[in-house]
N, C-alpha and C positions, 0 to 999 in steps of 0.2 A: 753315453752308454756304449758299451763295446758290442760289436757284432758277434753273432753266435760262433763264427769260425775262429775267433781269437779266444784264447783262454785267459782268465783273470789270474791274479796272484793266488787267490784262494783255491781255485780249481787246479792250478798247476802243482802246488806243493803245500798240501794241507798241514804237514808237520811244521814247516817253516812259518806258515801263516799263524798257526796256533802259538808258536814260540814268540813271534813278534807281538801278537796280541797280549800274551801274558806279561812280557817285558814292559810293554806300554802301560798296562794296567798297574804294574808294580811301580813304575816311575810316577804315575799319576798319584797313587796312594802315598808314595814317599813325599811328593811335593805338598800334598794336603797335610800330612803329618808335620813336616818341617814348618809350614806356614802357621799351623796352630801352635806349635811349640815356641815360635819366635814372636808371637803376638804379645803386645804389651798388656800388663794386667789391667783389668777394668776397674775404674774408680767405684768406690762404694757410696757414691753420692746419691741419696734417694730424693734430694730436692732438685729435680731436673728442671721443672717448669715453675721456678719461683717467680720470675717476672710475669709469666702468664697468669699465675694465681693472683698476683697483686693487681694486675689489670682487670681481672674478672671481679675481684672484690670491690674495686673502686669504680666499676662501670656504672654510669648513670648518676654519680654523685657530682655535685657542683665543685669545681676546683677551688682550692683555698686561695684567699687573696692576701696572703702573708699577714 
């Protein structure tokens, strides 16, 4: 925390602070936009938990003896 006698960046030059904040927000938005645009397409597989479904269906059954 800065003492009261020292001025912070925001108090010293509000116009520059606002410009830096806006440019930072624009870079952040650009990064998010680029990240979403470069994301690989999602698979349309609706059978995500096939193994879990099989385990639940066979739970409690005696294993086969070949």
